[in-house]
C-alpha positions in Angstrom: 21.8 -67.6 24.3 18.7 -66.9 26.4 18.0 -70.6 26.9 21.8 -71.0 28.2 21.2 -68.2 30.6 17.8 -69.6 31.7 19.2 -73.1 32.1 22.1 -71.6 34.3 19.7 -69.6 36.5 17.6 -72.9 37.2 20.6 -74.9 37.8 22.0 -72.4 39.9 18.9 -72.3 42.1 18.9 -76.2 42.0 22.6 -76.1 43.4 21.4 -73.5 46.1 18.3 -75.3 47.0 19.7 -79.0 47.1 22.8 -78.1 49.1 20.8 -76.2 51.7 18.6 -79.2 52.1 21.3 -81.9 52.1 23.3 -79.7 54.4 20.6 -79.2 56.8 19.7 -83.0 56.7 23.4 -83.9 57.5 23.5 -81.3 60.4 20.5 -82.8 61.7 21.8 -86.4 61.1 24.9 -85.7 63.0 22.5 -85.9 66.2 19.7 -88.0 65.1 21.2 -91.3 63.9 17.7 -92.4 62.5 18.4 -89.8 59.6 21.8 -91.1 58.7 20.6 -93.1 55.5 22.2 -94.0 52.3 19.7 -91.5 50.5 21.5 -88.6 52.2 24.5 -89.6 50.4 22.9 -90.1 47.1 21.1 -86.7 47.5 24.5 -85.1 48.5 26.1 -86.5 45.4 23.4 -85.1 43.2 23.5 -81.5 45.0 27.6 -81.4 44.7 27.5 -82.6 41.1 25.2 -79.8 40.2 28.3 -77.5 41.1 29.8 -78.8 37.8 26.7 -78.5 35.8 26.3 -74.8 36.8 30.1 -74.0 35.8 29.6 -75.9 32.5 26.7 -73.9 31.5 28.3 -70.7 32.9 31.5 -71.4 30.6 29.2 -71.9 27.6 27.7 -68.5 28.1 31.0 -66.8 28.7 32.2 -68.3 25.5 29.1 -66.8 23.7 29.3 -63.3 22.0 29.3 -60.2 23.8 29.2 -61.7 27.4 31.6 -60.1 30.0 31.7 -62.3 33.2 32.1 -60.2 36.5 35.4 -61.6 38.3 33.5 -61.9 41.6 30.8 -64.2 40.0 33.7 -66.3 38.6 35.2 -66.4 41.9 32.2 -67.7 43.8 31.1 -69.8 41.2 34.3 -71.7 41.1 34.6 -71.8 44.8 31.8 -74.0 44.8 33.6 -76.6 43.0 36.8 -76.4 45.2 34.6 -76.6 48.3 33.2 -79.9 47.0 36.8 -81.1 46.3 37.7 -80.1 49.8 34.8 -81.8 51.4 35.7 -85.0 49.7 39.3 -84.6 50.6 38.5 -84.6 54.3 35.8 -87.4 53.9 38.3 -90.0 54.9 40.4 -88.2 57.3 40.7 -89.7 60.9 40.1 -86.0 62.4 36.6 -86.2 61.2 35.5 -89.7 61.2 32.9 -89.4 64.2 31.7 -86.0 62.5 31.3 -86.6 58.9 27.6 -85.5 59.0 28.7 -82.2 60.6 31.3 -81.8 57.9 28.9 -82.3 55.2 26.2 -80.2 56.7 28.3 -77.2 57.1 29.9 -77.8 53.6 26.5 -78.1 52.0 25.2 -74.9 53.6 28.4 -73.1 52.6 28.2 -74.2 49.1 24.5 -73.1 49.0 25.8 -69.7 50.5 28.6 -69.5 47.5 25.9 -70.2 45.1 23.3 -67.4 46.5 26.4 -65.0 46.4 27.5 -65.9 42.8 23.9 -65.7 41.7 23.3 -62.1 42.9 26.5 -60.8 41.7 25.4 -61.8 38.1 27.0 -60.8 34.9 27.5 -57.6 33.3 
């Protein structure tokens, strides 16, 4: 069980750091056209996919013996998955067509914030 908890902590920190980096990159790219590269979207995909990895590892931990999950930890943790889904649903919207970098910039920072909150709530 300890190795799963370690994996959960490491992937949670990866989620936080990667989403903060791509969120900042996308926010800057909204104003600096030279930063609008395909690499931004690949990095964003990896950062957002980490939400599923963290949640899957967390589910494995909770299914283990004698583990009680704090309800707020679960709320913030699964909210990251919903935030990713909402970002993808608005990506093709005509309302954000010229602000897609702004959308993903704010979204990446929001996901990183949810990750920080979930990480520091911990489990009991």
